C-alpha positions as CSV (number, residue, x, y, z in Angstrom):
1,M,22.4,0.7,24.8
2,S,26.0,-0.4,24.3
3,T,26.7,0.6,20.7
4,E,24.6,2.3,18.1
5,P,21.4,0.6,16.7
6,E,20.9,-0.9,13.2
7,P,19.8,-0.9,9.5
8,A,16.6,-0.4,7.7
9,S,15.3,-0.7,4.1
10,E,12.9,1.3,2.0
11,D,12.4,2.6,-1.4
12,T,15.9,3.0,-2.9
13,A,15.4,2.7,-6.7
14,E,16.4,5.8,-8.7
15,T,14.5,4.7,-11.8
16,V,10.8,3.8,-12.0
17,E,11.5,0.2,-11.1
18,P,11.4,-0.5,-7.2
19,G,14.5,-1.1,-5.4
20,P,15.1,-4.1,-3.0
21,G,13.2,-2.4,-0.2
22,A,10.4,-0.8,-2.1
23,P,7.0,-1.6,-0.9
24,G,5.9,-4.9,-2.3
25,A,9.3,-5.4,-3.9
26,E,11.3,-7.0,-1.2
27,D,11.6,-10.3,-3.0
28,T,10.7,-10.0,-6.7
29,A,9.1,-7.4,-8.9
30,T,5.9,-7.9,-7.0
31,A,4.7,-8.3,-3.6
32,E,3.6,-11.7,-2.3
33,T,1.0,-13.0,-4.8
34,G,-2.6,-13.4,-3.8
35,G,-4.3,-16.4,-2.6
36,E,-7.7,-17.1,-1.0
37,G,-8.7,-19.2,1.9
38,G,-12.0,-20.2,3.4
39,D,-13.1,-19.6,7.0
40,A,-13.6,-23.1,8.2
41,A,-15.1,-22.1,11.6
42,A,-17.0,-19.0,10.5
43,T,-20.7,-18.7,11.1
44,A,-23.1,-18.1,8.1
45,A,-22.9,-14.4,9.0
46,Q,-19.2,-14.0,8.9
47,V,-16.5,-14.7,6.5
48,S,-12.7,-14.8,6.8
49,E,-10.3,-11.9,6.4
50,T,-9.4,-13.4,3.1
51,E,-12.9,-13.3,1.7
52,A,-13.3,-9.8,3.0
53,E,-10.2,-8.7,1.1
54,L,-11.4,-10.3,-2.1
55,A,-14.9,-9.0,-1.7
56,A,-13.5,-5.5,-1.3
57,Q,-11.4,-6.0,-4.5
58,R,-14.5,-7.1,-6.6
59,V,-16.3,-4.0,-5.4
60,E,-13.3,-1.8,-6.4
61,R,-13.1,-3.4,-9.8
62,E,-16.8,-2.9,-10.4
63,R,-16.4,0.7,-9.4
64,I,-13.5,1.3,-11.7
65,E,-15.4,-0.3,-14.6
66,R,-18.4,2.0,-14.0
67,R,-16.1,5.0,-14.2
68,K,-14.3,3.7,-17.3
69,A,-17.8,3.4,-19.1
70,E,-18.3,7.2,-18.6
71,K,-15.3,8.0,-20.6
72,Q,-15.4,9.0,-24.4
73,G,-15.1,6.2,-27.0
74,P,-11.7,4.7,-27.5
75,I,-9.1,6.4,-29.7
76,E,-8.5,4.3,-32.8
77,A,-5.2,2.6,-32.5
78,G,-2.5,1.7,-35.1
79,G,-0.2,3.6,-37.4
80,K,0.4,7.2,-36.7
81,L,-1.6,8.5,-33.7
82,S,-4.2,11.1,-34.2
83,G,-6.6,12.9,-32.0
84,T,-6.3,13.9,-28.4
85,A,-3.4,11.7,-27.5
86,A,-1.3,12.9,-30.3
87,D,-2.1,16.5,-29.8
88,L,-1.2,16.1,-26.1
89,L,2.2,14.6,-26.8
90,A,2.9,17.3,-29.4
91,A,1.8,20.0,-26.9
92,V,4.1,18.6,-24.3
93,R,7.1,18.8,-26.6
94,A,6.1,22.4,-27.6
95,V,6.1,23.4,-23.9
96,E,9.3,21.5,-23.0
97,G,11.1,23.0,-26.1
98,G,9.9,26.5,-25.0
99,E,8.0,27.1,-28.3
100,K,4.7,27.8,-26.6
101,P,3.6,28.8,-23.2
102,A,1.7,26.2,-21.4
103,A,-1.7,27.9,-21.2
104,T,-1.8,28.4,-25.0
105,V,-1.1,24.8,-25.6
106,F,-3.4,23.2,-23.0
107,G,-6.0,25.9,-22.7
108,D,-7.0,25.7,-19.1
109,P,-3.8,25.6,-16.9
110,G,-5.6,23.8,-14.2
111,P,-5.7,20.0,-13.7
112,A,-7.4,18.1,-16.4
113,R,-10.4,16.4,-14.9
114,R,-13.4,14.5,-16.0
115,P,-16.8,15.4,-14.3
116,A,-17.1,13.4,-11.0
117,P,-19.9,10.9,-11.0
118,E,-21.9,10.2,-8.0
119,P,-20.2,7.9,-5.6
120,V,-20.9,4.3,-6.5
121,R,-21.7,2.6,-3.2
122,P,-21.8,-1.2,-3.1
123,S,-24.5,-3.0,-1.3
124,R,-23.6,-5.4,1.4
125,P,-22.5,-8.7,-0.1
126,A,-24.1,-12.0,0.8
127,P,-21.7,-14.0,3.0
128,A,-19.6,-16.5,1.1
129,E,-19.3,-20.2,1.9
130,P,-16.3,-20.4,4.3
131,S,-14.7,-23.2,2.4
132,A,-15.4,-22.0,-1.1
133,A,-12.4,-21.3,-3.3
134,P,-12.6,-18.8,-6.1
135,A,-13.1,-20.5,-9.5
136,G,-9.8,-20.4,-11.4
137,P,-9.5,-20.3,-15.2
138,P,-11.0,-23.4,-17.0
139,P,-8.5,-26.3,-17.2
140,E,-8.7,-26.2,-21.1
141,T,-7.6,-22.5,-21.1
142,V,-4.7,-23.3,-18.7
143,E,-3.6,-26.3,-20.8
144,A,-3.8,-24.2,-24.1
145,V,-1.6,-21.4,-22.5
146,R,0.8,-24.1,-21.2
147,R,1.3,-25.2,-24.8
148,V,2.1,-21.7,-25.9
149,L,4.4,-21.1,-23.1
150,A,6.3,-24.3,-23.9
151,E,6.5,-23.4,-27.6
152,G,8.1,-20.1,-26.6
153,G,10.5,-21.5,-24.1
154,A,8.8,-19.9,-21.1
155,P,8.1,-21.8,-17.8
156,E,5.0,-23.9,-18.1
157,A,4.4,-23.1,-14.4
158,L,3.3,-19.7,-15.5
159,A,0.3,-21.2,-17.2
160,P,-2.4,-20.8,-14.4
161,E,-1.4,-17.2,-13.6
162,T,-1.1,-16.2,-17.3
163,A,-4.5,-17.7,-18.0
164,A,-6.1,-15.8,-15.1
165,V,-4.5,-12.5,-16.0
166,L,-5.3,-12.6,-19.7
167,G,-8.6,-14.4,-19.3
168,E,-10.7,-16.2,-22.0
169,G,-8.8,-16.3,-25.3
170,A,-5.4,-16.2,-23.4
171,E,-3.7,-18.4,-25.9
172,E,-4.8,-16.3,-28.9
173,A,-3.8,-13.2,-27.0
174,L,-0.3,-14.5,-26.5
175,R,0.1,-15.7,-30.0
176,A,-1.1,-12.2,-31.4
177,D,1.1,-10.3,-28.8
178,P,3.7,-12.4,-26.9
179,W,4.7,-9.3,-25.0
180,Q,1.4,-9.7,-23.1
181,L,3.4,-12.1,-20.9
182,L,4.7,-8.9,-19.1
183,R,1.4,-8.7,-17.5
184,V,2.2,-11.7,-15.4
185,G,3.8,-10.9,-12.1
186,G,7.5,-11.4,-12.0
187,V,8.2,-11.5,-15.7
188,R,10.7,-9.0,-17.0
189,P,11.2,-7.3,-20.4
190,E,14.2,-9.5,-21.4
191,Q,12.3,-12.7,-20.6
192,A,9.3,-11.5,-22.6
193,D,11.6,-10.6,-25.5
194,G,13.0,-14.1,-25.6
195,F,9.5,-15.5,-25.6
196,A,8.4,-13.2,-28.4
197,R,11.5,-14.1,-30.5
198,A,10.6,-17.8,-30.2
199,L,7.1,-17.3,-31.3
200,L,7.5,-14.6,-33.9
201,G,10.9,-15.4,-35.4
202,A,12.0,-12.8,-37.9
203,E,9.0,-10.6,-37.3
204,C,10.2,-9.8,-33.8
205,G,12.2,-6.6,-33.3
206,P,12.8,-4.0,-30.7
207,D,10.8,-1.4,-32.7
208,D,7.7,-3.6,-32.6
209,E,4.7,-1.4,-31.5
210,R,3.4,-4.1,-29.3
211,R,6.7,-4.2,-27.5
212,G,6.7,-0.5,-26.9
213,R,3.1,-0.5,-25.4
214,A,3.8,-3.5,-23.2
215,V,7.1,-2.1,-21.7
216,T,5.3,1.2,-21.2
217,V,2.6,-0.5,-19.1
218,W,5.2,-2.7,-17.3
219,L,7.2,0.4,-16.3
220,L,4.0,2.1,-15.0
221,E,3.3,-1.1,-13.1
222,Q,6.7,-1.1,-11.6
223,A,6.3,2.6,-10.7
224,A,3.0,1.6,-8.8
225,L,5.0,-1.0,-6.9
226,A,7.3,1.7,-5.8
227,G,4.3,4.0,-4.7
228,H,3.8,6.3,-7.7
229,T,0.3,6.8,-9.1
230,A,1.6,8.3,-12.3
231,L,5.0,9.2,-13.8
232,E,6.3,12.4,-15.5
233,L,6.4,12.0,-19.2
234,A,10.1,12.9,-19.4
235,R,11.0,10.3,-16.8
236,L,9.0,7.7,-18.5
237,T,10.4,8.2,-22.0
238,A,13.9,8.3,-20.6
239,T,13.4,5.0,-19.0
240,L,11.8,3.5,-22.1
241,A,14.9,4.4,-23.9
242,Q,17.1,2.7,-21.3
243,R,14.9,-0.4,-21.9
244,G,15.8,-0.5,-25.6
245,V,12.6,1.1,-27.0
246,P,13.7,2.9,-30.1
247,D,11.0,5.6,-30.2
248,P,9.8,6.2,-26.7
249,D,7.3,8.9,-27.7
250,A,5.7,6.6,-30.2
251,A,5.4,3.9,-27.5
252,V,3.7,6.3,-25.1
253,Q,1.4,7.5,-27.9
254,S,0.4,4.0,-28.8
255,T,-0.3,3.1,-25.2
256,L,-2.6,6.2,-24.8
257,A,-4.3,5.4,-28.0
258,E,-5.1,1.8,-26.9
259,G,-6.5,3.2,-23.7
260,E,-3.9,1.4,-21.6
261,A,-2.8,4.6,-19.9
262,L,-4.1,8.2,-19.4
263,A,-2.2,11.5,-19.7
264,F,-2.7,14.5,-17.4
265,Q,-1.3,18.0,-17.2
266,D,-1.2,19.6,-13.9
267,A,-0.4,23.2,-13.1
268,L,2.7,23.7,-10.8
269,D,2.6,25.9,-7.9
270,E,5.0,28.9,-7.8
271,A,5.9,31.3,-5.1
272,G,3.5,34.1,-5.1
273,A,1.1,32.5,-7.4
274,H,-2.7,33.2,-6.9
275,P,-4.3,30.2,-5.3
276,E,-7.3,30.4,-7.5
277,R,-5.1,30.2,-10.5
278,A,-3.2,27.3,-9.1
279,A,-6.5,25.5,-8.6
280,G,-7.8,26.0,-12.2
281,G,-7.3,29.7,-13.2
282,A,-9.4,32.8,-12.7
283,E,-11.1,34.5,-15.4
284,G,-9.5,37.7,-16.5
285,S,-7.7,39.4,-19.2
286,G,-4.7,41.5,-20.2
287,E,-1.5,41.2,-18.1
288,E,-3.1,38.8,-15.6
289,D,-3.9,36.3,-18.5
290,E,-0.4,36.6,-19.9
291,G,1.0,35.7,-16.6
292,A,-1.2,32.7,-16.3
293,D,-0.2,31.6,-19.7
294,E,3.3,31.1,-18.5
295,R,2.4,29.0,-15.6
296,P,4.5,25.8,-15.8
297,V,2.8,22.5,-16.0
298,R,4.0,18.9,-15.5
299,V,2.6,16.1,-17.8
300,L,2.0,12.8,-16.1
301,I,1.2,9.4,-17.6
302,G,-0.6,6.9,-15.4
303,L,-2.4,3.6,-15.5
304,E,-6.2,4.0,-15.6
305,R,-7.0,2.1,-12.5
306,Y,-4.8,4.3,-10.3
307,A,-5.8,7.5,-12.0
308,L,-9.5,6.9,-11.7
309,A,-9.0,5.7,-8.0
310,E,-7.0,8.9,-7.2
311,E,-9.8,11.1,-8.8
312,S,-12.5,9.2,-6.9
313,L,-10.5,9.6,-3.6
314,A,-10.2,13.4,-4.2
315,D,-13.9,13.7,-4.8
316,G,-14.8,11.7,-1.7
317,L,-12.4,13.6,0.6
318,A,-13.7,16.9,-0.8
319,R,-17.2,15.9,0.0
320,L,-16.3,15.2,3.6
321,V,-14.4,18.4,4.1
322,N,-17.0,20.7,2.5
323,A,-20.1,19.1,4.1
324,A,-21.2,20.0,7.6
325,P,-20.9,16.9,9.8
326,K,-24.1,15.3,11.2
327,Q,-25.3,17.1,14.2
328,D,-25.1,14.4,16.9
329,G,-25.1,16.2,20.3
330,S,-25.0,19.8,20.9
331,A,-22.0,22.0,20.8
332,A,-22.1,22.1,24.6
333,D,-22.2,18.2,24.7
334,W,-19.0,18.0,22.6
335,E,-17.4,20.7,24.7
336,R,-18.1,18.8,27.9
337,A,-16.7,15.6,26.3
338,A,-13.6,17.6,25.4
339,D,-13.2,19.0,28.9
340,S,-13.3,15.5,30.3
341,A,-10.3,14.5,28.2
342,Q,-6.8,15.6,28.6
343,G,-4.2,17.4,26.4
344,S,-4.3,16.6,22.7
345,A,-7.1,14.1,23.2
346,A,-9.3,17.1,24.0
347,E,-8.1,19.0,21.0
348,L,-9.1,15.9,18.8
349,I,-12.5,15.8,20.2
350,R,-13.1,19.4,19.5
351,A,-11.8,19.2,16.0
352,V,-14.0,16.1,15.2
353,A,-17.0,18.0,16.7
354,G,-17.0,20.5,13.8
355,H,-15.2,18.9,10.8
356,G,-15.9,16.0,8.5
357,L,-12.2,15.1,8.0
358,V,-9.5,15.3,10.7
359,L,-5.8,14.1,10.8
360,H,-4.2,12.7,13.9
361,T,-0.5,12.1,14.3
362,G,1.5,10.4,16.8
363,G,3.4,7.3,18.0
364,E,2.2,4.1,19.8
365,A,1.3,6.0,22.9
366,S,-1.0,8.4,20.9
367,L,-3.4,5.6,20.2
368,A,-5.0,6.4,23.5
369,E,-6.4,9.6,22.1
370,P,-8.4,8.1,19.3
371,A,-9.7,5.5,21.8
372,A,-10.8,8.4,24.0
373,L,-12.5,10.0,21.0
374,L,-14.4,6.8,20.2
375,H,-15.7,6.4,23.8
376,A,-16.7,10.1,23.9
377,A,-18.6,9.8,20.6
378,H,-20.2,6.6,21.7
379,A,-21.4,8.3,24.9
380,L,-23.0,11.1,22.7
381,G,-24.9,8.6,20.8
382,L,-22.8,8.3,17.7
383,R,-22.3,5.1,15.9
384,A,-18.5,5.2,16.2
385,W,-16.1,2.6,14.8
386,A,-12.4,2.1,14.3
387,A,-10.8,0.2,11.4
388,A,-7.3,-1.0,10.9
389,P,-5.6,-2.1,7.6
390,G,-5.2,-5.6,8.9
391,P,-5.8,-7.9,12.0
392,L,-2.5,-7.0,13.6
393,G,-3.5,-3.4,14.0
394,R,-7.1,-4.4,14.8
395,D,-6.1,-6.6,17.7
396,R,-3.5,-4.2,18.9
397,F,-6.1,-1.4,19.2
398,A,-8.9,-3.7,20.5
399,A,-6.8,-4.4,23.6
400,L,-6.5,-0.7,24.2
401,L,-10.2,0.0,23.4
402,G,-11.4,-2.5,25.8
403,A,-15.3,-2.6,25.5
404,P,-16.9,-5.1,23.1
405,A,-19.1,-3.9,20.4
406,A,-22.3,-4.5,22.3
407,E,-21.1,-2.1,25.1
408,G,-19.2,0.5,23.3
409,P,-17.1,1.3,20.1
410,A,-15.3,-1.5,18.3
411,V,-12.5,-2.0,15.8
412,V,-12.5,-4.0,12.7
413,T,-10.3,-4.5,9.7
414,L,-10.7,-2.0,6.9
415,A,-11.3,-4.8,4.3
416,G,-14.0,-6.4,6.4
417,L,-15.7,-3.1,7.0
418,L,-15.8,-2.2,3.2
419,A,-16.9,-5.7,2.3
420,G,-19.6,-5.6,4.8
421,T,-18.4,-8.8,6.6
422,E,-17.3,-6.8,9.7
423,G,-18.7,-3.7,11.5
424,P,-22.1,-2.1,11.2
425,G,-22.9,-3.2,7.6
426,R,-24.4,-0.8,5.0
427,D,-27.5,1.4,5.0
428,A,-30.3,1.5,2.5
429,D,-28.2,3.8,0.3
430,G,-25.3,1.5,0.2
431,A,-23.1,3.6,2.5
432,V,-21.4,2.2,5.6
433,D,-23.9,2.5,8.5
434,L,-21.9,4.8,10.9
435,D,-21.4,8.3,12.0
436,L,-17.7,8.4,13.0
437,L,-14.8,6.2,11.6
438,V,-11.3,6.3,12.9
439,V,-8.8,4.7,10.5
440,L,-5.7,3.5,12.2
441,D,-2.3,3.1,10.7
442,A,-3.4,5.5,8.0
443,P,0.0,5.8,6.2
444,Q,-0.8,2.3,5.0
445,L,-3.9,3.4,2.9
446,D,-3.2,3.3,-0.8
447,V,-5.3,5.1,-3.4
448,E,-7.6,2.2,-4.3
449,A,-8.5,1.4,-0.6
450,G,-8.8,5.1,0.1
451,A,-11.1,5.7,-2.8
452,L,-13.4,3.0,-1.9
453,L,-13.4,4.1,1.8
454,A,-14.1,7.7,0.9
455,E,-17.0,6.8,-1.5
456,S,-18.5,4.4,1.0
457,L,-19.0,7.0,3.9
458,P,-22.4,8.4,4.2
459,D,-23.0,12.2,3.9
460,G,-22.5,13.9,7.2
461,A,-20.0,11.2,8.5
462,R,-16.9,12.1,10.3
463,L,-13.6,10.5,9.2
464,V,-10.4,10.6,11.3
465,L,-7.2,9.3,9.7
466,A,-4.8,8.5,12.5
467,G,-1.1,7.3,12.1
468,D,2.5,7.8,12.5
469,P,3.9,9.7,9.5
470,A,7.4,8.4,10.1
471,V,6.7,4.8,9.3
472,L,7.0,3.0,6.0
473,G,4.3,4.0,3.3
474,S,1.7,1.9,1.8
475,V,2.5,-1.1,-0.3
476,G,0.1,0.1,-3.0
477,P,0.6,3.3,-4.9
478,G,-0.2,6.7,-3.2
479,R,0.7,8.7,-0.1
480,I,-2.7,9.7,1.1
481,F,-1.7,10.6,4.7
482,A,1.3,12.5,3.7
483,D,-0.4,14.3,0.8
484,L,-3.3,15.4,3.2
485,L,-0.8,16.6,5.9
486,A,1.0,18.6,3.2
487,A,-2.2,20.0,1.6
488,G,-3.5,21.5,4.8
489,V,-7.1,21.1,3.9
490,C,-8.4,19.9,7.3
491,P,-7.5,20.1,11.0
492,Q,-4.3,18.3,12.0
493,I,-3.9,17.2,15.6
494,A,-0.4,16.3,16.7
495,S,-0.3,14.1,19.7
496,R,1.9,15.2,22.7
497,L,2.1,11.8,24.2
498,P,5.6,10.5,23.9
499,D,6.4,6.8,23.7
500,P,7.8,5.9,27.0
501,G,11.1,4.3,28.1
502,P,14.4,3.6,26.4
503,L,12.6,2.1,23.4
504,G,10.4,5.2,23.0
505,E,13.5,7.5,23.3
506,L,15.4,5.4,20.7
507,V,12.6,5.4,18.1
508,S,11.7,9.0,18.6
509,G,15.2,10.0,17.9
510,I,15.3,8.0,14.7
511,G,12.1,9.7,13.6
512,I,14.0,13.0,13.5
513,G,17.1,11.6,12.0
514,E,19.2,11.0,15.1
515,L,20.5,7.5,16.2
516,G,21.7,8.1,19.7
517,Q,22.7,5.9,22.6
518,V,20.0,5.4,25.1
519,E,20.3,4.1,28.8
520,A,18.8,0.6,29.0
521,P,19.0,-0.6,32.5
522,G,16.5,-3.4,32.0
523,K,18.2,-4.6,28.8
524,E,15.4,-3.0,26.7
525,V,17.8,-2.5,23.8
526,V,20.8,-4.9,23.1
527,I,23.3,-4.7,20.2
528,V,24.7,-8.0,19.0
529,P,27.6,-7.2,16.5
530,V,28.2,-9.7,13.7
531,R,30.8,-10.0,10.9
532,E,29.0,-12.0,8.2
533,A,25.6,-13.4,7.3
534,G,26.1,-17.0,8.6
535,E,27.0,-15.5,12.1
536,A,24.0,-13.3,11.8
537,V,21.6,-16.2,11.4
538,H,23.3,-18.2,14.2
539,R,23.0,-15.3,16.6
540,T,19.4,-14.6,15.7
541,V,18.4,-18.3,16.5
542,Q,20.3,-18.1,19.7
543,L,18.5,-14.8,20.7
544,V,15.0,-16.1,19.8
545,A,15.3,-19.6,21.3
546,D,17.5,-19.0,24.3
547,S,18.8,-15.5,25.2
548,V,15.6,-13.5,25.0
549,P,13.3,-16.1,26.8
550,R,16.0,-16.6,29.6
551,A,17.1,-13.0,30.1
552,I,13.9,-11.0,29.3
553,G,11.2,-13.5,29.9
554,V,9.6,-13.3,26.5
555,P,9.0,-16.8,24.9
556,A,10.0,-17.5,21.4
557,E,6.4,-17.5,20.2
558,E,6.1,-13.8,21.3
559,T,9.4,-12.8,19.6
560,Q,9.4,-11.5,16.0
561,V,12.4,-11.3,13.7
562,I,12.5,-8.5,11.1
563,T,15.0,-8.2,8.3
564,P,15.1,-6.1,5.1
565,G,14.4,-8.6,2.5
566,H,13.4,-12.2,1.6
567,G,16.5,-13.2,-0.3
568,G,20.2,-13.3,0.7
569,A,22.2,-15.2,3.2
570,A,20.4,-13.6,6.2
571,G,17.0,-12.9,4.5
572,T,13.6,-14.2,5.7
573,R,14.1,-17.5,3.8
574,A,17.4,-18.3,5.4
575,L,16.3,-17.1,8.9
576,N,13.0,-19.0,8.7
577,A,14.8,-22.2,7.7
578,A,17.1,-21.9,10.6
579,L,14.4,-20.9,13.1
580,K,12.1,-23.8,12.0
581,E,14.9,-26.3,12.4
582,R,15.3,-25.1,16.0
583,L,11.8,-24.3,17.1
584,N,9.6,-26.7,15.1
585,P,11.6,-29.4,13.2
586,G,9.7,-31.6,10.8
587,P,9.8,-33.0,7.3
588,G,7.7,-30.2,5.7
589,R,5.4,-32.8,4.0
590,F,3.0,-30.2,2.8
591,G,4.8,-27.7,0.7
592,G,7.6,-27.4,3.2
593,F,5.1,-26.9,6.2
594,D,4.2,-28.8,9.3
595,P,1.7,-28.3,12.0
596,G,2.9,-25.7,14.4
597,D,4.8,-23.8,11.9
598,R,4.6,-20.0,12.2
599,V,3.5,-18.5,8.8
600,A,2.9,-15.3,7.0
601,Y,-0.2,-15.6,4.7
602,S,-0.8,-13.2,1.9
603,P,-4.5,-13.4,0.9
604,A,-3.9,-10.6,-1.7
605,P,-0.8,-8.6,-2.8
606,G,0.6,-6.4,-0.1
607,R,-1.5,-8.0,2.7
608,T,0.1,-10.2,5.3
609,L,-1.6,-12.2,7.9
610,P,0.6,-13.9,10.5
611,G,-0.6,-17.2,11.7
612,R,0.1,-20.9,12.3
613,V,-0.3,-24.1,10.5
614,V,-3.0,-26.2,12.0
615,K,-3.0,-29.2,9.6
616,A,-2.9,-30.2,5.9
617,D,-5.3,-32.4,4.0
618,A,-6.9,-32.8,0.6
619,D,-8.5,-29.3,0.8
620,G,-5.2,-27.7,1.3
621,L,-3.1,-26.1,4.1
622,H,-5.2,-25.2,7.2
623,L,-4.1,-22.2,9.0
624,S,-5.2,-20.1,12.0
625,C,-4.7,-16.4,11.3
626,G,-5.9,-13.7,13.5
627,G,-8.4,-15.9,15.2
628,E,-9.8,-17.2,11.8
629,D,-9.5,-20.6,10.3
630,V,-8.2,-20.3,6.7
631,V,-7.8,-23.1,4.2
632,V,-5.3,-22.3,1.4
633,P,-5.7,-24.6,-1.7
634,K,-2.7,-26.6,-2.6
635,D,-2.1,-24.7,-5.8
636,R,-1.8,-21.5,-3.9
637,V,0.4,-22.4,-1.0
638,E,3.8,-21.8,-2.7
639,K,2.9,-18.2,-3.7
640,S,0.8,-17.1,-0.8
641,V,2.3,-18.7,2.2
642,R,5.8,-18.2,3.8
643,H,7.2,-19.2,7.1
644,G,6.8,-16.3,9.5
645,W,9.2,-16.4,12.3
646,A,11.0,-13.8,10.3
647,L,9.2,-11.0,8.4
648,T,10.2,-7.9,6.4
649,A,9.4,-4.5,7.9
650,H,6.6,-4.1,5.4
651,Q,5.0,-7.2,6.5
652,A,5.3,-6.2,10.2
653,V,3.8,-2.8,9.8
654,G,0.8,-2.5,12.1
655,G,2.0,-5.2,14.5
656,R,3.7,-4.9,17.9
657,W,5.4,-7.8,19.7
658,P,6.9,-8.1,23.3
659,A,10.3,-8.7,21.7
660,V,11.7,-8.0,18.3
661,V,15.0,-9.1,16.8
662,V,16.0,-6.9,13.9
663,V,18.7,-8.6,11.7
664,L,20.9,-6.2,9.6
665,P,23.4,-8.3,7.6
666,G,26.2,-6.6,5.8
667,D,24.5,-7.0,2.4
668,A,21.4,-5.1,3.7
669,A,23.2,-1.7,3.8
670,Q,21.8,-0.6,0.5
671,A,18.3,-1.3,1.6
672,L,18.3,0.9,4.7
673,S,16.5,4.2,5.2
674,R,15.2,6.2,8.1
675,P,11.6,4.9,7.6
676,W,12.6,1.3,7.6
677,V,14.7,1.6,10.7
678,Y,12.0,3.5,12.4
679,T,9.4,1.0,11.5
680,A,11.5,-2.1,12.4
681,F,12.7,-0.8,15.7
682,G,9.2,0.5,16.6
683,R,7.6,-2.9,16.5
684,A,9.2,-3.8,19.8
685,A,7.1,-3.2,22.9
686,R,9.5,-4.4,25.6
687,H,12.7,-5.5,24.1
688,L,14.7,-5.0,21.0
689,S,17.8,-6.9,20.0
690,V,19.7,-5.7,17.0
691,V,22.0,-8.1,15.2
692,H,24.3,-5.5,13.7
693,G,26.5,-6.2,10.7
694,V,26.3,-3.0,8.7
695,E,28.6,-0.8,10.7
696,Q,28.2,2.9,9.8
697,A,25.5,2.3,7.3
698,L,22.9,2.3,10.0
699,P,23.5,5.8,11.4
700,H,24.0,7.0,7.8
701,A,20.6,5.8,6.8
702,V,18.9,7.3,9.9
703,A,20.5,10.6,9.2
704,E,20.7,10.9,5.5
705,I,18.1,8.7,3.7
706,P,14.5,9.8,4.3
707,A,11.5,8.3,2.5
708,R,11.8,8.4,-1.2
709,P,9.3,10.8,-2.8
710,R,6.2,9.4,-4.6
711,T,4.6,10.9,-7.7
712,T,1.0,11.5,-6.9
713,R,-1.9,13.7,-8.1
714,L,-4.0,14.0,-4.9
715,P,-2.9,17.6,-3.8
716,V,-3.6,18.9,-7.3
717,L,-7.0,17.1,-7.5
718,L,-7.9,18.5,-4.2
719,A,-6.8,22.1,-4.7
720,P,-9.8,23.3,-6.8
721,Q,-12.4,21.6,-4.6
722,V,-11.2,22.3,-1.1
723,P,-9.8,25.6,0.3
724,A,-6.6,25.3,2.3
725,A,-7.3,25.4,6.1
726,G,-6.6,28.7,7.8
């Protein structure tokens, strides 16, 4: 390697709003918007990745609604808050002001929890028609919303999404509360304020209770985009004040009273504290009780959907940890299987033999160990499967696993597994019909997907979460893999298989905060210095179209460009435009796309499917994504399909390409972090070119900017249910 390597981007925002590199926030306030396509070539028993994703989302929404129905009746809203919400806020202020110890205010110093219901396990859905598009809002509703938006000076193009978000009666909802427009992706408070002023006139003011509630929910949504499942009350109220809310406490009270958010108080661990008290407090009296009274707590505010999902996730994981795994094969059989493996693969097999939940960490080379486990389990008669968050990870592991499903274990996408459109289907009880599941790229699991996964596993099943903890975290809220590693509630097997060659040496060093030079005799790593963004774009096109194919032998279609964001003079938009002009020029008659164009399709927020354009007709844009034929309706193309020669690192997670060109223009310096650099550089299998324009910002990011912390509740929720592993 001739000079030092290059930049990266990740969560950089100090407030609750995500920064330019925050998961799902690389372009606007939200990730790519959802869309849906049909599987034009699917059989009657199989649907596309898109349909699987949507089906999984429907199941999740139904589960959340069932849990919501178990709650107490809603608190009456309006005026001064009374009841539990007001008591909680008053108690928080008393604790923060030192007037009362936490335990006397809250009673139980342990985490506030509702009784956990039995897991809700969906039955296998019937296959959808491949070409069927989901029904949107009625045209008359969209037209009514369009009129209100025009009256308030808002873009009429927001009408379809607004109608879909607010549902039936969207027009009346907007007129009654114009700040409901903040529920639409990409709308910011100042824009909603302008819309409200146009509709309400003199009635509109910054102290409007409706505005306070809407901005509170919006901030919690922005926090979720940055990975948080909840926010500390003090941080939330401080940010509300920054957003011009005159009485932040009242805004939070109103939001809680309307049931749009939930409040939690969690006991904080202290050095020397008794574990049983940290988990919920032990009965006692006298001096011990007085000590418990002074236990510090933190008060969190979170959106209900993520709060309930995180509780369900904790319950499901605790069930796996505490239950004895199904006895498939004798202890001697498992030991013989372990003896036939080598190194940490043998340790993994032994751990899985006796535990319902196991964590496995390592880089790309370590994937051989879950593969060995799956083959050993299959030989013992277990119904063993692997699942990856998306088709990139699925196809990558399938090549390593080798055997087709009829002859051995197989790998599917997680969305397809949970929707019942891939894998073994579900048993009579509605659980996924398997004995062992290995989830790959586990750091990409967010709390909603994790909750559905944990609840879908049968009693006695074994779950292995495998992944590289150094990569970028999930696009959705939560940090399941990192939380479980920190909690120590189950066996953890760290692979001892290093990633080989100069690329493996480079990426391994980045993982520990060191950006060193490596010997690259085969041009495995090449640094291309640039001075400005225009030069970065020019050199990128030159590398992809000419230099890498000629010098490395990797064709352009097997080379992936990765850059920190979508915008800017060298973001994905600018790079894709230049690469299309060189590699597949055309008029772009269908929304800027032509047959043969490389694309990135987002069937749902945070999900990216690389593919190619096949054709366009009256039905929409026809794509080939991961071996599936997908039809994207015309009205969804703009928001759900981008050109894909260049991706962001978050879009590229889970994939590996023979050659990768990482573009680091000067304006990307603020987006860089160690996880971003590690993820981007780690996508290269044979060759990495770094178009380097950030100078010392790259080594600084690797050495000094780790992953930003995320506020989650999973460790606190697990503590009273699962003893820490010895």
